[in-house]
C-alpha positions as CSV (number, residue, x, y, z in Angstrom):
1,M,-12.4,-23.3,-6.1
2,V,-11.8,-21.1,-9.3
3,I,-9.5,-18.2,-9.3
4,G,-9.6,-15.4,-11.6
5,V,-6.0,-13.3,-11.6
6,P,-7.0,-10.5,-14.3
7,T,-4.8,-8.0,-15.7
8,E,-3.9,-5.0,-13.8
9,I,-5.4,-1.5,-15.4
10,K,-5.0,1.2,-13.3
11,A,-2.9,3.8,-14.2
12,D,0.7,2.7,-14.8
13,E,0.1,-0.6,-12.5
14,R,2.6,-3.6,-14.3
15,R,2.4,-5.8,-10.5
16,V,0.4,-8.7,-11.0
17,A,-1.4,-10.8,-8.1
18,L,0.2,-13.7,-8.3
19,T,3.0,-15.7,-9.7
20,P,3.5,-18.6,-11.5
21,A,4.5,-21.1,-8.4
22,G,2.1,-18.8,-6.7
23,A,-0.3,-20.5,-9.4
24,A,1.4,-24.3,-9.1
25,G,0.3,-24.1,-5.7
26,F,-3.2,-23.9,-6.1
27,H,-2.9,-25.9,-8.6
28,H,-1.2,-28.6,-6.4
29,H,-4.3,-28.1,-3.8
30,G,-6.6,-29.2,-6.6
31,H,-8.1,-26.2,-7.8
32,T,-8.0,-23.9,-10.5
33,V,-6.3,-20.9,-11.7
34,I,-7.6,-18.4,-15.2
35,V,-4.7,-15.7,-15.3
36,Q,-5.9,-13.4,-17.9
37,R,-3.8,-13.6,-20.9
38,G,-0.6,-10.9,-20.6
39,A,-1.1,-10.1,-17.0
40,G,2.2,-11.5,-15.7
41,L,4.2,-9.7,-18.4
42,G,5.1,-6.5,-16.8
43,S,6.1,-8.4,-13.8
44,G,8.6,-10.5,-16.1
45,F,5.9,-13.1,-16.5
46,S,4.7,-15.2,-19.7
47,D,2.0,-17.2,-20.1
48,G,3.7,-19.6,-20.6
49,D,5.0,-19.2,-17.7
50,Y,2.0,-19.7,-16.1
51,R,1.1,-22.4,-18.7
52,A,3.8,-24.3,-17.1
53,A,2.6,-23.6,-13.2
54,G,-0.7,-25.3,-14.4
55,A,-2.8,-22.1,-14.9
56,R,-5.5,-21.6,-18.1
57,I,-5.2,-18.6,-19.8
58,A,-8.4,-16.8,-21.3
59,D,-8.0,-13.4,-23.8
60,G,-10.2,-11.4,-21.8
61,A,-11.4,-10.2,-18.2
62,A,-14.8,-10.2,-18.2
63,T,-13.8,-14.5,-18.8
64,V,-11.4,-13.9,-15.4
65,W,-14.2,-12.0,-13.7
66,G,-17.1,-14.2,-14.7
67,R,-15.4,-17.7,-14.5
68,A,-14.1,-16.9,-10.8
69,T,-15.1,-17.7,-7.5
70,M,-12.1,-15.5,-6.2
71,V,-10.4,-12.9,-7.3
72,L,-7.0,-12.0,-6.6
73,K,-5.4,-8.3,-7.8
74,V,-3.3,-6.1,-6.3
75,K,-5.3,-2.7,-6.5
76,E,-8.2,-1.7,-5.9
77,P,-11.5,-2.4,-8.2
78,Q,-11.5,0.0,-10.7
79,P,-14.8,2.4,-11.7
80,A,-14.4,-0.2,-15.5
81,E,-14.4,-3.1,-13.4
82,Y,-17.4,-2.1,-11.4
83,K,-20.0,-4.3,-13.7
84,Y,-17.9,-7.3,-12.5
85,L,-17.9,-7.4,-9.2
86,R,-21.3,-9.6,-8.2
87,P,-22.9,-11.0,-5.5
88,G,-21.3,-14.5,-4.4
89,L,-17.9,-13.6,-5.2
90,I,-14.4,-13.1,-3.0
91,L,-12.0,-10.3,-4.2
92,F,-8.9,-10.3,-2.1
93,T,-6.8,-6.6,-2.8
94,Y,-5.5,-3.7,-1.5
95,L,-8.5,-2.1,-0.3
96,H,-8.5,0.9,0.7
97,L,-12.1,1.9,1.6
98,A,-11.8,4.2,3.8
99,P,-11.1,6.8,2.0
100,D,-12.7,5.3,-1.1
101,R,-16.5,5.8,-0.5
102,R,-17.8,4.7,-4.5
103,L,-15.9,2.1,-4.5
104,A,-17.4,0.9,-0.5
105,R,-21.0,1.0,-2.1
106,E,-20.4,-0.4,-5.2
107,L,-19.0,-3.8,-3.3
108,L,-21.9,-3.4,-1.1
109,R,-24.8,-2.8,-3.5
110,R,-23.2,-6.3,-5.3
111,E,-22.5,-7.4,-2.1
112,V,-19.0,-8.5,-3.1
113,S,-17.0,-11.2,0.0
114,A,-14.1,-8.5,-0.1
115,L,-10.8,-9.2,1.7
116,G,-7.9,-6.1,1.5
117,Y,-4.8,-7.2,2.7
118,E,-4.2,-3.9,4.3
119,T,-6.6,-5.0,7.1
120,V,-5.2,-8.9,7.7
121,Q,-4.2,-8.4,10.8
122,L,-2.2,-10.8,13.5
123,E,-2.4,-10.7,17.2
124,D,0.6,-9.2,18.1
125,L,-1.7,-5.8,15.3
126,S,0.8,-6.8,12.8
127,L,-0.5,-6.4,9.1
128,P,1.6,-8.8,7.5
129,L,0.1,-8.7,4.0
130,L,0.6,-4.7,3.8
131,A,4.9,-5.4,4.7
132,P,6.6,-5.8,1.8
133,M,4.8,-3.4,-0.4
134,S,4.9,-1.5,3.4
135,E,8.9,-2.1,2.8
136,V,9.3,-1.6,-0.5
137,A,8.1,1.9,-0.3
138,G,9.3,2.8,2.1
139,R,12.7,2.4,0.5
140,L,11.8,4.4,-2.5
141,A,10.4,7.0,-0.8
142,V,14.2,8.3,-0.5
143,Q,14.9,7.5,-3.9
144,V,12.0,9.1,-5.2
145,G,12.6,12.2,-2.7
146,G,16.0,12.9,-4.1
147,W,14.8,12.8,-7.2
148,C,12.3,15.2,-5.9
149,L,15.1,17.7,-4.8
150,Q,16.5,17.8,-8.3
151,A,16.5,21.4,-9.7
152,H,14.6,20.1,-12.5
153,N,11.8,19.1,-10.9
154,G,11.5,22.6,-9.2
155,G,13.2,21.2,-6.3
156,R,15.9,23.0,-3.2
157,G,19.0,21.1,-5.6
158,V,20.3,19.1,-2.4
159,L,21.9,16.7,-3.0
160,L,20.9,14.2,0.9
161,S,23.8,12.5,0.9
162,G,26.0,16.1,0.5
163,A,29.5,16.8,-0.1
164,P,33.0,16.8,1.2
165,G,32.3,20.2,3.2
166,V,28.7,20.8,2.1
167,R,26.1,19.4,4.9
168,P,23.5,16.5,4.4
169,G,19.9,16.9,3.8
170,K,17.7,16.6,6.1
171,V,15.1,14.4,6.3
172,V,11.9,13.7,8.8
173,I,10.1,10.6,8.6
174,I,6.7,10.7,10.1
175,G,5.5,7.1,11.7
176,G,8.0,5.0,12.8
177,G,5.9,1.6,11.0
178,I,7.4,-0.8,8.8
179,A,7.1,2.2,6.0
180,G,8.9,4.7,7.9
181,F,11.5,1.9,8.9
182,N,12.9,1.4,6.0
183,A,12.8,5.3,4.6
184,C,14.7,5.8,7.9
185,R,17.8,2.9,7.3
186,V,17.9,4.4,3.4
187,A,17.6,8.3,4.0
188,A,20.7,7.2,7.3
189,G,22.5,4.9,4.6
190,V,23.3,7.5,1.9
191,G,24.4,10.1,4.2
192,A,21.4,12.3,5.3
193,E,20.3,14.5,8.5
194,V,17.0,11.7,9.5
195,T,14.6,12.4,12.0
196,I,11.2,9.7,12.5
197,L,9.3,11.0,15.0
198,D,6.3,8.4,15.6
199,S,4.1,9.2,18.9
200,N,4.7,6.2,20.4
201,P,7.4,6.0,22.8
202,L,7.8,2.1,23.3
203,R,8.1,2.3,19.4
204,L,11.4,5.2,19.2
205,R,12.6,3.0,22.0
206,Y,13.2,0.2,19.8
207,L,13.8,2.9,16.8
208,S,16.7,4.3,18.2
209,D,17.9,0.8,20.0
210,L,17.4,-1.2,16.3
211,L,19.1,2.3,14.3
212,G,22.2,1.7,16.8
213,G,22.7,6.2,16.3
214,S,21.9,7.1,12.2
215,A,18.7,9.2,13.2
216,T,17.6,11.1,15.7
217,T,13.4,10.4,16.9
218,V,11.2,12.5,18.6
219,M,8.2,12.0,20.0
220,S,5.4,13.0,17.6
221,N,2.6,16.0,18.5
222,R,1.4,19.5,17.1
223,A,5.1,21.0,18.2
224,T,7.3,19.5,16.8
225,L,5.7,18.1,13.7
226,E,5.5,22.0,12.7
227,E,9.8,22.5,14.4
228,E,11.5,19.4,12.0
229,I,9.0,19.7,9.1
230,T,10.0,23.6,8.6
231,Q,13.6,22.6,8.5
232,A,13.4,19.8,6.8
233,D,14.3,19.1,2.8
234,L,12.5,15.8,2.2
235,V,9.3,15.3,4.7
236,I,7.9,11.6,4.1
237,G,4.8,10.2,5.7
238,A,4.5,7.7,6.4
239,V,1.0,6.9,8.7
240,L,-0.7,4.1,8.7
241,V,-4.3,3.1,10.9
242,A,-5.5,0.1,9.8
243,G,-8.4,-0.1,8.0
244,A,-9.0,3.6,8.7
245,R,-8.3,7.2,7.3
246,A,-4.7,8.9,7.3
247,P,-4.6,11.9,10.1
248,R,-3.8,14.8,8.4
249,L,-0.9,15.5,10.5
250,I,0.3,18.5,8.3
251,T,-1.2,21.4,7.6
252,A,-1.6,23.4,4.4
253,R,-0.3,26.1,6.5
254,T,2.6,24.0,8.4
255,V,2.9,23.5,4.1
256,A,3.6,27.6,3.3
257,K,6.3,27.3,5.9
258,M,8.5,24.5,4.7
259,K,11.3,25.5,2.8
260,P,11.1,26.7,-0.4
261,G,11.8,24.3,-3.3
262,A,11.4,20.9,-0.3
263,A,9.6,18.0,-1.2
264,I,6.8,15.8,1.1
265,V,6.6,12.1,-0.6
266,D,3.0,10.5,1.1
267,L,3.4,6.8,0.9
268,S,-0.2,8.0,3.7
269,I,-1.6,8.3,-0.1
270,D,-3.4,5.6,-0.6
271,Q,-5.8,6.1,2.9
272,G,-6.3,9.0,1.8
273,G,-2.5,11.0,2.8
274,V,-0.4,12.8,5.8
275,S,-1.0,16.5,4.4
276,E,-3.7,18.1,3.8
277,T,-2.8,19.2,0.3
278,S,-1.4,15.8,-0.8
279,R,-3.3,14.6,-3.7
280,P,-3.5,11.8,-5.5
281,T,-0.3,11.6,-8.8
282,T,0.2,8.7,-11.1
283,H,3.6,7.7,-12.2
284,A,3.4,9.4,-15.6
285,H,2.5,12.5,-13.5
286,P,4.1,11.9,-10.5
287,I,4.5,15.7,-8.5
288,Y,2.8,19.1,-8.2
289,K,4.2,22.0,-7.0
290,Q,1.8,23.4,-3.5
291,H,3.0,26.3,-1.1
292,G,6.4,26.2,-3.6
293,V,6.9,22.8,-2.1
294,V,7.4,19.9,-4.4
295,H,4.5,16.8,-3.7
296,Y,5.4,12.9,-5.3
297,C,1.4,11.6,-4.1
298,V,1.6,8.0,-6.4
299,T,-0.7,5.6,-4.7
300,N,0.7,2.5,-6.7
301,M,4.4,3.5,-5.9
302,P,5.8,0.0,-5.2
303,G,4.3,-0.3,-9.2
304,A,8.0,1.6,-10.1
305,V,9.5,-2.0,-9.1
306,P,6.8,-4.8,-10.0
307,H,8.7,-7.4,-10.1
308,T,10.3,-7.3,-7.0
309,S,7.1,-6.2,-5.8
310,T,5.1,-9.0,-7.5
311,Y,7.2,-11.5,-5.6
312,A,7.8,-9.8,-2.7
313,L,3.4,-9.6,-2.6
314,T,2.7,-13.4,-3.6
315,N,4.8,-14.7,-0.5
316,A,2.7,-12.5,1.8
317,T,-0.4,-13.3,0.4
318,L,-0.5,-16.9,-0.8
319,S,-1.1,-18.9,3.2
320,Y,-4.1,-16.9,3.3
321,S,-5.5,-17.2,0.0
322,L,-5.2,-21.3,-0.1
323,N,-6.7,-21.2,3.3
324,I,-9.5,-19.6,1.5
325,A,-9.6,-21.8,-1.8
326,D,-9.1,-24.6,0.8
327,H,-11.6,-24.6,3.2
328,G,-14.1,-21.2,2.1
329,L,-14.0,-17.9,3.4
330,L,-16.3,-18.6,6.5
331,E,-14.4,-21.2,7.9
332,A,-10.6,-20.5,7.0
333,G,-11.9,-16.9,8.9
334,T,-12.5,-19.5,12.4
335,R,-9.5,-21.4,11.4
336,D,-7.8,-18.2,10.7
337,L,-8.1,-15.0,12.3
338,A,-6.4,-12.7,10.1
339,I,-8.8,-13.7,7.6
340,R,-11.6,-12.7,9.9
341,H,-10.2,-9.1,10.2
342,G,-9.4,-9.1,6.3
343,L,-13.0,-9.0,5.8
344,N,-13.6,-5.8,5.1
345,T,-17.7,-6.1,3.0
346,Y,-19.9,-9.2,3.1
347,E,-22.6,-9.8,2.1
348,G,-23.8,-6.4,1.4
349,H,-22.7,-5.8,5.0
350,V,-19.3,-3.3,5.9
351,V,-17.7,-5.7,8.4
352,H,-14.2,-4.0,9.0
353,P,-14.0,-1.8,12.6
354,A,-12.4,0.7,11.2
355,V,-13.7,1.0,7.8
356,A,-17.2,1.5,9.1
357,E,-16.6,4.2,11.1
358,S,-14.8,6.2,8.5
359,L,-18.1,5.4,6.5
360,R,-20.0,5.5,8.8
361,M,-21.8,3.2,8.7
362,K,-22.6,-0.2,11.5
363,P,-19.6,-3.2,11.1
364,V,-21.7,-5.9,10.7
365,S,-19.6,-9.9,11.0
366,P,-20.8,-13.2,9.8
367,W,-19.1,-14.7,12.4
368,G,-21.4,-13.4,14.4
């Protein structure tokens, strides 16, 4: 199979879908890897590194997309890349189709077999390809949240760790999954007062044992959400429903009741956002203020640390993409149920049930 790795063109996206070591893995399996010239520079990989791993270097995106049987990316295709989509192409990347009807329509119209990293799911319901970026985003959330709270950014001027004789900042985390847990660990580690909310009592019990009293766990419902959010200095939204749009748990009315200069870091923005006041932002212009609250809603947050993120992503994705390359998409899905869950569109049909529900379409599986 021919594996294509184009340069990411989303604003301020410096990650690349495959490390040179990953390219070597495909090469050893007898596959051809074509990498767009300069694709790895933002993550610290030169064209020479890829050549040494057995990959070929192509000058333009059109060549990479045109020659590839399977394209590996980090972010969803941008409008300028829609022209490269074609019947029979396998696309493996973060898709987040539920809030992106335009991309979904293009993939269906052009009959692309598109797999979303975020919907590859194991039998225990965990999401192994979302996990590494969720870990990175969760840890970054506290860092950027503290930056949002600085006065020159319109924040309250609160130091999350506090100071001798001064109370620490209050951090409220909505969602006890991988991103939420990692945010919780970092926030507690810097000395903030931390509360984490989730709707699953078993998850809260697990988090309570894991965190050892360094954070307060609270059952999430409408009343507790509003109470905690309005008392917070920093709110981190970390809610995920695989393949579906993120639930809008924070109303504009609740945001208006927050402390002036408080901050919201919405990690769920890729799936539409957890707050009614959230809208996508970029690394170049990451924040805006609404109802007196600083919002940080960057859709490719781990792109801020591309070297770490690219290694973590390839470590997670390589075995799945190799399976597809070695056996073909349908056979790989037969061998590995996680790959079957990852397939979002196939030959003009929506496959993933949650994506289909969000798009108000009927799912059709190629496996029957």
